[in-house]
C-alpha positions as CSV (number, residue, x, y, z in Angstrom):
1,M,4.5,-11.2,8.9
2,Q,3.1,-13.3,6.1
3,I,1.3,-12.0,3.0
4,R,-1.8,-13.8,4.0
5,D,-1.9,-11.7,7.2
6,L,-2.1,-8.4,5.4
7,P,-3.3,-5.7,6.0
8,Y,-1.5,-4.7,9.2
9,A,-3.8,-4.2,12.2
10,D,-1.5,-1.2,13.0
11,P,1.2,-0.2,10.5
12,G,3.0,1.7,13.3
13,V,4.4,5.2,13.8
14,P,7.1,5.9,11.2
15,D,10.3,7.8,11.8
16,V,9.9,10.6,9.2
17,R,12.8,12.8,10.2
18,S,14.6,11.9,6.9
19,G,14.3,9.5,4.1
20,T,17.2,7.4,5.4
21,R,15.7,7.2,8.9
22,F,12.4,6.1,7.3
23,L,14.2,3.3,5.5
24,V,16.0,2.3,8.8
25,W,12.6,2.3,10.6
26,L,11.1,0.1,7.8
27,G,14.0,-2.3,8.1
28,R,13.5,-2.6,11.9
29,Q,9.8,-3.3,11.4
30,Q,10.8,-6.2,9.0
31,L,13.6,-7.5,11.3
32,G,12.2,-11.0,11.6
33,G,11.7,-11.3,7.9
34,Q,15.1,-9.9,7.2
35,V,16.8,-12.4,9.5
36,K,14.9,-15.3,8.0
37,S,15.8,-14.1,4.4
38,M,19.4,-13.6,5.4
39,L,19.7,-17.1,6.8
40,W,18.3,-18.6,3.6
41,G,20.6,-16.4,1.6
42,L,23.6,-17.7,3.6
43,L,22.5,-21.3,2.9
44,H,22.3,-20.4,-0.8
45,H,25.6,-18.5,-1.1
46,L,27.5,-20.9,1.2
47,G,26.3,-23.8,-0.9
48,I,27.7,-22.0,-4.0
49,A,30.9,-21.1,-2.2
50,G,31.3,-24.8,-1.2
51,L,31.2,-26.0,-4.8
52,P,34.9,-25.2,-5.4
53,I,35.8,-27.5,-2.5
54,G,33.9,-30.4,-4.0
55,I,35.3,-29.7,-7.5
56,G,38.8,-29.4,-6.1
57,I,38.6,-32.7,-4.3
58,A,37.2,-34.3,-7.4
59,V,40.0,-33.0,-9.7
60,Q,42.7,-34.0,-7.2
61,S,41.1,-37.5,-6.7
62,V,41.2,-38.0,-10.5
63,V,44.9,-36.9,-10.6
64,D,45.7,-39.3,-7.7
65,R,43.4,-42.0,-9.1
66,D,41.5,-42.2,-5.8
67,G,38.0,-43.6,-6.3
68,G,36.9,-43.2,-2.7
69,R,37.7,-39.5,-2.6
70,L,36.0,-39.1,-6.0
71,A,32.8,-40.7,-4.6
72,L,33.1,-38.4,-1.5
73,A,33.3,-35.4,-3.8
74,G,30.3,-36.5,-5.7
75,G,28.2,-36.9,-2.6
76,L,29.4,-33.5,-1.3
77,L,28.4,-31.9,-4.6
78,V,24.9,-33.5,-4.4
79,V,24.4,-32.1,-0.9
80,L,25.6,-28.7,-1.9
81,G,23.3,-28.7,-4.9
82,A,20.3,-29.5,-2.7
83,A,21.3,-26.7,-0.3
84,I,21.7,-24.3,-3.2
85,S,18.2,-25.2,-4.6
86,A,16.5,-25.0,-1.2
87,G,18.3,-21.7,-0.3
88,D,17.5,-20.1,-3.6
89,V,13.8,-21.0,-3.5
90,M,13.3,-19.9,0.1
91,L,15.5,-16.8,-0.3
92,H,13.3,-15.6,-3.2
93,R,10.1,-16.5,-1.3
94,T,11.2,-14.6,1.9
95,A,12.7,-11.7,0.0
96,V,9.5,-11.1,-2.0
97,T,7.5,-11.4,1.2
98,N,9.6,-8.6,2.7
99,W,9.1,-6.5,-0.4
100,I,5.3,-6.9,-0.5
101,T,4.8,-6.5,3.3
102,A,7.1,-3.4,3.4
103,A,5.2,-1.9,0.4
104,A,1.9,-2.7,2.1
105,R,3.0,-1.0,5.3
106,V,3.9,2.2,3.4
107,Q,0.6,2.1,1.5
108,Q,-1.3,1.7,4.7
109,L,0.6,4.6,6.3
110,L,-0.2,6.8,3.2
111,A,-3.8,5.8,3.3
112,R,-4.1,6.7,7.0
113,K,-2.4,10.0,6.4
114,T,-4.7,10.8,3.5
115,A,-7.8,10.0,5.6
116,E,-6.4,12.2,8.4
117,L,-5.6,15.3,6.2
118,G,-8.4,15.0,3.7
119,S,-8.4,17.6,0.9
120,V,-5.6,19.6,2.7
121,L,-3.1,16.9,1.6
122,T,-3.2,18.1,-2.1
123,R,-2.9,21.7,-1.0
124,R,0.4,20.9,0.8
125,V,1.7,18.3,-1.6
126,A,1.2,18.3,-5.4
127,A,-1.3,15.7,-6.6
128,G,1.3,14.2,-9.0
129,E,3.7,13.7,-6.1
130,V,1.1,11.9,-4.0
131,V,0.5,9.6,-7.0
132,A,4.2,9.0,-7.4
133,V,4.7,8.2,-3.8
134,S,1.8,5.8,-3.6
135,T,2.8,3.9,-6.8
136,G,6.4,4.0,-8.0
137,D,8.0,5.2,-4.8
138,V,6.4,2.4,-2.8
139,E,7.9,-0.2,-5.2
140,K,11.4,1.3,-4.9
141,I,11.2,1.4,-1.1
142,G,10.1,-2.2,-1.1
143,W,13.0,-3.1,-3.4
144,F,15.6,-1.7,-1.0
145,V,14.0,-3.6,2.0
146,E,14.0,-6.8,-0.1
147,A,17.6,-6.4,-1.3
148,L,18.9,-5.7,2.2
149,S,18.8,-9.3,3.3
150,R,20.5,-10.6,0.1
151,F,23.2,-8.0,0.5
152,A,23.8,-9.0,4.2
153,A,24.0,-12.7,3.2
154,G,26.4,-11.8,0.3
155,A,28.7,-9.7,2.6
156,V,28.9,-12.5,5.1
157,V,29.7,-15.1,2.4
158,L,32.5,-12.9,1.0
159,V,34.0,-12.7,4.5
160,V,33.8,-16.4,4.9
161,I,35.4,-17.0,1.4
162,C,38.3,-14.7,2.2
163,V,38.9,-16.2,5.6
164,G,38.5,-19.7,4.3
165,L,41.0,-19.2,1.4
166,V,43.6,-17.6,3.7
167,V,43.4,-20.7,5.9
168,Y,43.1,-23.2,3.0
169,Q,45.9,-21.7,0.8
170,P,47.6,-18.7,2.4
171,A,49.7,-17.7,-0.7
172,L,46.7,-17.2,-2.9
173,G,44.2,-16.5,-0.1
174,V,46.0,-13.3,0.8
175,V,45.7,-12.1,-2.8
176,V,42.0,-12.8,-2.7
177,A,41.5,-11.3,0.8
178,V,43.1,-8.0,-0.4
179,G,41.3,-7.9,-3.8
180,I,37.7,-8.7,-2.7
181,P,37.3,-5.5,-0.5
182,I,38.7,-3.4,-3.3
183,L,36.2,-4.9,-5.7
184,A,33.3,-4.3,-3.2
185,L,34.2,-0.7,-2.5
186,A,35.4,0.3,-6.0
187,V,32.1,1.8,-7.0
188,L,31.7,4.0,-3.9
189,P,33.3,7.1,-5.5
190,L,30.7,6.9,-8.3
191,L,27.6,6.5,-6.1
192,P,27.1,10.3,-5.1
193,R,27.0,11.3,-8.8
194,A,24.7,8.3,-9.6
195,T,22.5,9.2,-6.7
196,R,22.2,12.9,-7.9
197,R,21.3,11.8,-11.4
198,A,18.7,9.4,-9.9
199,D,17.2,12.2,-7.8
200,I,16.9,14.4,-10.9
201,Q,15.2,11.7,-12.8
202,R,12.7,11.1,-10.0
203,E,12.0,14.8,-9.7
204,K,11.3,15.2,-13.4
205,A,9.2,12.0,-13.5
206,G,7.1,13.4,-10.6
207,K,6.5,16.6,-12.4
208,A,5.5,14.7,-15.6
209,T,3.1,12.6,-13.6
210,E,1.6,15.6,-12.0
211,L,1.1,17.3,-15.4
212,A,-0.4,14.1,-16.8
213,S,-2.9,13.8,-13.9
214,D,-3.9,17.4,-14.2
215,T,-4.4,17.1,-17.9
216,V,-6.6,14.0,-17.6
217,A,-8.6,15.6,-14.8
218,G,-9.3,18.7,-16.9
219,L,-9.7,16.9,-20.3
220,R,-13.3,18.0,-20.7
221,V,-12.4,21.6,-20.1
222,L,-9.4,21.4,-22.4
223,R,-11.6,20.1,-25.2
224,G,-14.0,22.9,-24.7
225,I,-11.4,25.5,-25.2
226,G,-9.3,23.7,-27.7
227,G,-6.3,23.3,-25.4
228,E,-5.5,19.6,-26.0
229,E,-2.6,20.3,-28.3
230,L,-1.1,22.9,-25.9
231,F,-1.1,20.5,-23.0
232,L,0.0,17.6,-25.2
233,G,3.0,19.6,-26.2
234,R,3.8,20.4,-22.6
235,Y,3.6,16.8,-21.6
236,R,5.7,15.7,-24.6
237,A,8.4,18.2,-23.5
238,A,8.2,17.0,-19.9
239,S,8.4,13.3,-21.0
240,Q,11.5,14.1,-23.1
241,E,13.1,15.7,-20.1
242,V,12.4,12.5,-18.1
243,R,13.9,10.4,-20.9
244,K,17.1,12.4,-21.0
245,A,17.5,12.3,-17.3
246,A,16.9,8.5,-17.3
247,V,19.5,8.0,-20.0
248,R,22.1,10.1,-18.0
249,S,21.3,8.0,-14.9
250,A,21.5,4.8,-16.9
251,R,24.9,5.7,-18.2
252,M,26.3,6.0,-14.7
253,W,24.8,2.8,-13.6
254,A,26.1,1.1,-16.7
255,M,29.6,2.3,-15.8
256,I,29.1,0.9,-12.3
257,S,28.0,-2.4,-13.7
258,A,31.0,-2.5,-16.0
259,I,33.4,-1.9,-13.1
260,Q,31.7,-4.8,-11.3
261,V,32.5,-7.0,-14.3
262,V,36.0,-5.8,-15.2
263,L,37.5,-5.8,-11.8
264,P,36.6,-9.4,-10.8
265,G,37.9,-10.5,-14.2
266,I,41.2,-8.7,-13.5
267,L,41.4,-10.4,-10.0
268,L,40.7,-13.8,-11.6
269,I,43.5,-13.3,-14.1
270,V,45.9,-12.3,-11.3
271,V,44.9,-15.4,-9.2
272,V,45.3,-17.8,-12.2
273,A,48.7,-16.3,-13.3
274,Y,50.1,-16.3,-9.7
275,G,48.5,-19.7,-8.9
276,A,49.9,-21.3,-12.1
277,R,53.4,-20.1,-11.2
278,L,53.0,-21.6,-7.7
279,A,51.7,-24.9,-9.1
280,F,54.8,-25.1,-11.5
281,D,57.0,-24.5,-8.5
282,G,55.2,-27.3,-6.7
283,R,54.1,-25.0,-3.8
284,I,50.4,-25.9,-4.4
285,T,48.6,-28.8,-6.0
286,V,46.4,-28.6,-9.1
287,G,43.4,-29.3,-7.0
288,E,44.2,-26.4,-4.7
289,L,44.6,-24.1,-7.7
290,V,41.2,-25.2,-9.1
291,T,39.6,-24.7,-5.7
292,V,40.9,-21.2,-5.4
293,Y,40.1,-20.3,-9.0
294,S,36.5,-21.6,-8.6
295,A,36.0,-19.7,-5.3
296,V,37.2,-16.5,-6.9
297,A,35.0,-17.0,-9.9
298,L,31.9,-17.6,-7.7
299,T,32.5,-14.4,-5.8
300,Y,31.0,-12.6,-8.7
301,H,27.5,-13.5,-7.6
302,P,27.6,-12.1,-4.1
303,L,29.6,-9.1,-5.4
304,R,26.6,-8.2,-7.5
305,N,24.6,-7.7,-4.3
306,F,26.9,-4.8,-3.5
307,E,25.9,-3.1,-6.8
308,E,22.2,-4.0,-6.3
309,I,22.1,-2.5,-2.8
310,A,23.9,0.6,-4.0
311,M,21.4,1.0,-6.8
312,A,18.4,0.2,-4.6
313,F,19.5,2.7,-1.9
314,S,20.1,5.4,-4.6
315,F,16.6,5.0,-6.0
316,S,14.8,4.3,-2.8
317,R,16.3,7.2,-0.8
318,P,14.6,10.0,-2.7
319,S,11.4,7.9,-2.7
320,A,11.7,7.4,1.0
321,K,12.3,11.2,1.4
322,R,9.1,12.0,-0.5
323,A,7.2,9.4,1.5
324,A,8.6,10.8,4.8
325,R,7.6,14.3,3.7
326,V,4.0,13.3,3.1
327,L,3.8,11.1,6.2
328,G,5.3,13.9,8.3
329,L,2.4,16.3,7.6
330,A,0.5,16.6,10.8
331,R,-3.2,17.2,11.4
332,T,-2.3,19.8,14.1
333,T,0.7,20.9,16.1
334,T,-0.9,20.1,19.4
335,T,-1.6,16.3,19.2
336,A,1.1,15.0,21.5
337,A,-1.4,13.8,24.1
338,D,-3.8,12.1,21.7
339,A,-2.9,8.7,23.0
340,D,-4.0,9.6,26.5
341,R,-7.3,11.0,25.5
342,D,-10.6,9.2,25.8
343,E,-11.4,7.7,22.4
344,D,-15.1,8.0,23.1
345,R,-15.0,11.7,23.8
346,K,-17.6,13.6,21.8
347,A,-18.8,17.2,21.5
348,T,-22.0,18.9,20.5
349,G,-23.2,22.5,20.5
350,D,-22.3,25.7,18.6
351,L,-19.4,25.6,16.1
352,Y,-17.1,28.5,16.7
353,D,-13.9,29.6,14.9
354,P,-11.9,31.9,17.2
355,L,-9.7,33.0,14.3
356,S,-12.5,34.6,12.2
357,G,-15.1,35.0,14.9
358,L,-17.6,32.9,12.9
359,R,-20.2,31.2,15.1
360,A,-22.7,28.6,13.7
361,P,-25.4,28.0,16.4
362,A,-26.5,24.4,17.0
363,G,-29.5,23.3,15.0
364,L,-29.5,26.3,12.6
365,F,-28.8,26.7,8.9
366,T,-25.9,29.2,8.8
367,A,-24.7,30.6,5.5
368,V,-21.2,32.2,5.2
369,V,-20.4,34.8,2.5
370,C,-16.8,35.3,1.7
371,G,-15.5,37.3,-1.2
372,D,-12.3,35.3,-1.6
373,P,-12.9,31.7,-2.8
374,D,-9.5,30.6,-1.6
375,L,-10.1,32.0,1.9
376,A,-13.5,30.3,1.9
377,G,-11.9,27.0,1.1
378,R,-9.4,27.4,3.9
379,L,-12.2,28.4,6.3
380,A,-14.2,25.3,5.4
381,D,-11.1,23.1,6.1
382,R,-10.5,24.8,9.4
383,L,-14.2,24.3,10.4
384,G,-13.7,20.6,9.8
385,G,-10.6,20.5,12.0
386,H,-8.2,20.0,9.1
387,P,-4.6,21.3,9.5
388,A,-4.0,24.9,8.8
389,E,-1.9,26.0,5.9
390,P,1.8,26.6,6.7
391,G,2.2,30.0,8.2
392,E,-1.4,30.3,9.3
393,D,-2.6,30.5,12.9
394,H,-3.2,27.0,14.3
395,T,-6.0,28.0,16.7
396,S,-8.5,25.2,16.9
397,V,-12.2,25.5,16.0
398,L,-14.5,24.8,19.0
399,L,-17.5,22.5,18.9
400,G,-19.6,23.0,22.0
401,G,-16.6,24.7,23.7
402,V,-14.3,21.7,23.0
403,P,-11.4,22.2,20.6
404,L,-11.7,19.8,17.6
405,D,-7.9,19.3,17.8
406,E,-8.4,17.6,21.2
407,L,-11.0,15.1,19.9
408,P,-9.8,11.8,18.5
409,L,-9.7,11.9,14.7
410,G,-12.7,9.5,14.4
411,S,-14.9,11.5,16.7
412,A,-13.9,14.8,15.0
413,R,-14.8,13.4,11.6
414,T,-18.1,12.0,12.9
415,A,-19.0,15.3,14.4
416,V,-18.1,17.6,11.5
417,L,-18.2,16.6,7.9
418,V,-16.8,19.0,5.3
419,Q,-17.7,18.7,1.6
420,D,-15.3,20.8,-0.5
421,K,-16.2,22.6,-3.6
422,D,-14.7,19.9,-5.9
423,P,-15.8,16.6,-4.3
424,V,-14.6,13.3,-5.9
425,L,-16.9,10.4,-6.9
426,L,-15.2,7.0,-6.8
427,S,-16.0,4.4,-9.4
428,G,-18.6,1.8,-8.5
429,T,-22.4,1.6,-8.3
430,L,-24.6,4.3,-7.0
431,S,-25.5,2.0,-4.1
432,E,-21.8,1.6,-3.3
433,L,-21.3,5.4,-3.6
434,L,-23.9,6.0,-0.9
435,D,-22.7,3.1,1.3
436,V,-20.7,5.3,3.7
437,P,-20.5,5.5,7.5
438,R,-23.8,7.2,8.6
439,S,-26.2,7.6,11.5
440,G,-28.9,5.6,9.8
441,E,-31.5,8.4,10.2
442,V,-31.4,9.5,6.6
443,P,-32.0,6.8,4.0
444,P,-30.4,7.1,0.6
445,D,-33.7,7.9,-1.2
446,R,-34.4,10.9,1.0
447,A,-30.8,12.2,0.5
448,L,-31.1,11.8,-3.3
449,A,-34.5,13.6,-3.2
450,A,-33.1,16.4,-1.1
451,A,-30.2,16.9,-3.5
452,R,-32.7,16.8,-6.5
453,C,-31.1,13.9,-8.2
454,E,-34.1,12.8,-10.2
455,D,-32.5,13.5,-13.5
456,V,-29.4,11.7,-12.4
457,L,-31.3,8.6,-11.5
458,D,-33.1,8.7,-14.9
459,A,-29.8,9.0,-16.7
460,L,-28.3,6.1,-14.8
461,A,-31.4,3.9,-15.4
462,Q,-31.1,4.6,-19.1
463,A,-27.4,3.8,-19.1
464,S,-27.9,0.5,-17.2
465,V,-27.3,-2.6,-19.4
466,D,-27.6,-5.6,-17.1
467,T,-29.3,-4.1,-14.0
468,D,-32.9,-4.1,-15.2
469,G,-33.0,-0.3,-15.2
470,D,-32.1,-0.1,-11.5
471,P,-30.1,3.1,-11.1
472,M,-28.8,2.0,-7.7
473,R,-27.0,-0.9,-9.4
474,T,-25.7,1.1,-12.3
475,R,-21.9,1.7,-12.3
476,I,-20.6,5.2,-12.2
477,T,-17.4,5.8,-14.2
478,E,-14.2,7.0,-12.6
479,R,-14.7,10.4,-11.0
480,G,-18.2,10.4,-12.5
481,R,-16.9,11.5,-15.9
482,S,-20.0,10.3,-17.7
483,L,-22.1,12.8,-15.7
484,S,-22.3,16.5,-16.0
485,G,-20.7,18.8,-13.5
486,G,-24.0,19.6,-11.8
487,Q,-25.0,15.9,-11.6
488,R,-21.7,15.0,-10.0
489,Q,-22.1,17.9,-7.5
490,R,-25.6,16.8,-6.5
491,L,-24.6,13.1,-6.1
492,A,-21.7,14.2,-3.9
493,L,-24.2,16.4,-1.9
494,A,-26.5,13.3,-1.5
495,R,-23.6,11.3,-0.2
496,S,-22.9,14.0,2.4
497,L,-26.5,14.3,3.4
498,V,-26.9,10.5,3.9
499,T,-24.1,10.5,6.5
500,D,-26.2,12.9,8.7
501,P,-23.3,14.3,10.7
502,E,-23.7,16.5,13.8
503,V,-22.4,19.5,11.7
504,L,-22.3,19.6,7.9
505,V,-20.1,22.1,6.2
506,L,-20.7,22.6,2.5
507,D,-18.4,24.7,0.3
508,E,-20.3,26.0,-2.8
509,P,-22.5,22.9,-3.1
510,T,-24.6,24.3,-6.0
511,S,-22.0,26.2,-8.1
512,A,-22.5,23.9,-11.1
513,V,-26.3,23.8,-11.3
514,D,-28.8,26.2,-12.9
515,A,-30.8,28.7,-10.8
516,H,-34.0,26.7,-10.9
517,T,-32.4,23.5,-9.7
518,E,-30.3,25.5,-7.2
519,A,-33.5,26.9,-5.6
520,R,-34.9,23.4,-5.2
521,V,-31.6,22.0,-3.8
522,A,-31.5,24.8,-1.2
523,A,-35.1,23.9,-0.1
524,G,-34.1,20.3,0.1
525,I,-31.1,20.9,2.2
526,R,-33.1,23.2,4.5
527,E,-35.9,20.6,4.9
528,L,-33.6,17.5,5.4
529,R,-31.2,19.3,7.8
530,E,-34.0,20.7,10.0
531,A,-32.8,21.0,13.6
532,R,-29.3,20.0,12.5
533,T,-26.3,22.3,12.3
534,T,-25.5,23.2,8.7
535,V,-22.9,25.7,7.5
536,V,-22.9,26.6,3.8
537,L,-20.2,28.8,2.2
538,A,-21.8,30.4,-0.8
539,S,-22.7,33.7,-2.4
540,S,-25.9,32.6,-4.2
541,P,-29.0,34.6,-3.1
542,L,-31.1,31.4,-3.6
543,L,-29.1,29.6,-0.9
544,L,-28.6,32.6,1.3
545,D,-32.3,33.4,1.5
546,R,-32.9,29.9,2.9
547,A,-30.5,30.3,5.7
548,D,-31.6,31.1,9.3
549,R,-28.6,33.5,9.6
550,V,-25.9,34.8,7.3
551,V,-22.4,35.8,8.3
552,L,-20.3,38.1,6.2
553,I,-16.5,37.4,6.3
554,D,-14.4,40.3,5.2
555,E,-10.6,40.0,5.2
556,G,-10.8,36.9,7.3
557,Q,-13.1,38.3,10.0
558,A,-16.8,38.0,10.6
559,V,-18.0,41.6,10.2
560,A,-21.8,41.3,9.9
561,V,-24.5,38.9,10.9
562,G,-28.2,38.8,10.0
563,T,-30.6,37.4,7.5
564,H,-30.0,37.7,3.7
565,R,-32.5,40.4,3.2
566,E,-31.3,42.4,6.2
567,L,-27.7,42.4,5.0
568,L,-28.8,43.3,1.5
569,A,-30.5,46.3,2.9
570,R,-27.8,47.6,5.3
571,E,-24.4,46.2,4.4
572,P,-22.7,47.5,1.2
573,R,-19.9,45.0,1.4
574,Y,-22.4,42.1,1.5
575,R,-24.2,43.5,-1.6
576,A,-20.8,43.8,-3.4
577,V,-20.2,40.1,-3.0
578,V,-23.7,38.8,-3.5
579,T,-24.9,41.0,-6.3
580,R,-21.5,41.6,-7.9
581,E,-21.9,45.4,-7.6
582,T,-18.9,47.5,-8.7
583,D,-17.3,50.2,-6.5
584,E,-19.1,52.8,-8.6
585,E,-22.5,51.2,-8.2
586,I,-21.9,51.0,-4.4
587,A,-21.0,54.7,-4.3
588,A,-24.1,55.6,-6.4
589,A,-26.3,53.6,-4.0
590,A,-24.8,55.1,-0.9
591,P,-26.8,58.4,-0.9
592,R,-30.0,56.3,-0.8
593,G,-28.7,54.3,2.2
594,G,-28.5,51.1,0.2
595,T,-32.1,50.2,0.9
596,A,-33.5,51.1,-2.5
597,A,-30.6,49.3,-4.2
598,A,-31.5,46.1,-2.4
599,V,-35.2,46.1,-3.4
600,D,-34.5,44.7,-6.9
601,D,-32.4,41.8,-5.4
602,V,-35.1,40.9,-2.9
603,E,-37.8,41.0,-5.6
604,A,-35.6,38.7,-7.7
605,V,-35.4,36.2,-4.9
606,G,-39.1,36.4,-4.6
607,E,-39.6,35.7,-8.3
608,L,-37.4,32.6,-8.1
609,E,-39.3,31.4,-5.0
610,A,-42.5,31.7,-7.0
611,L,-40.9,29.8,-9.9
612,E,-39.9,27.1,-7.5
613,G,-43.4,26.9,-6.1
614,E,-44.9,26.5,-9.6
615,S,-42.4,23.7,-10.4
616,A,-43.3,21.9,-7.2
């Protein structure tokens, strides 16, 4: 796999049983690149390991005054230099390719999982942890994959050096063959502690990242309540905890690095002292001593690969563990036969949730009233076929009698679109924002008109600098921060309307707009979605009065169905949610049967309808 071939057509199915298994799986996926990198690494390291032979021959030829052997040594050194240069360049090239392609594979897997889970992802995993996995953790995982081939090449070269020295000069070779494994394994007792400290550092860094992202996302609210200093203090404290953990981790790695420097130096001193004694005794020549000395000195470089792979594994293992945890989240628990299902399978008809008893008839505008906002959010996710929360029943929602879990993900997303209560606007132009997969039946201008985005278009036109006042070409800032909450909400609604799905589920689509605009938006949704299945989770009378039918959800169950005015007249629990009546007010209204208590609410809706008509 080359960088120019990215992205992968299919990043594969990862082994997410543990972080280590995920790293092994990644290594297997990069097997061709790893072998290529290792071969270039062998050329590089063997070229370096061969230098002592050339140097030894040259020194001995000078001692023996042999010009022919000196020329031979010079030619050998030239060939070795060329091999070292080529090996180093290609090793770096292939290793970086392995790094980038491995990181790209992980990022594609994360993107695919994010698209599969949708908003449920951040309910199961903290937003800061998702950010940490997709940025810093991906780099560390790629580092381990990249370092693996260099480590393998270094290990092979050390074995070759030890065997070669034993054959070349047994007296000194045995000393080196015993000392090199001790040097390579000397740091193993320190690795568990270093790994624990690295884990603590990564955990604290993830929490700090989560706190920072939450603070940035809520900056406007913080300024409104004067809470900037409070959160700044919290982030300052969290960052100091990260700094302390990083220093403790760095101390351990500094000790490991020191051992990797001191022990080879001790081995070199032993070899020189013992070799000098053998040379004085005439048991070895000066050239042989120089050759062995040079070979031992050059083992420092491949030995560093042992330290690097230990550090890379210690840092990448917790990163891989986090990535595996995110990638291990499943859309459902019953998707084992997805590969055998017909990819073109579609479903139409009524949307039915067996868990709550909610039914949304095909072609009707159904409003759902639920007193618990969290329960309403989970219900919206479940209607879209998103995974249930841990511990919840995994019973699938049915569309036309077909479980959404049994539909391919693409078909399920095309059939049912869920807009949560806090939709995200990506940066880009308004035209790009509305350039989403859609049926083509609803043009952007109609969707914007139905969502009552006239003031948004005017604001974008005024803000345009080099687009000749065209709001469709005006850039929207990240997450739409330059717009008000109501404007962002209506733009997100227009984006959902333009897709024109079979079933559209909206969770509190007008919670951030005023009553007058809300009435107009409700009328726009009703008009544009005529004869299309629409489910709106809301408690606003202006939206509820536009619905063909209203379903009351109480303690997770559908307990009443009717029109808004019917439920106001006969259902106290419905009035308690919609009109915010207290228990005392409900009790006071009970002797009158609830009918009289609902009259004022019906009249209020009528007045707002009249106001809407005047504005039209």
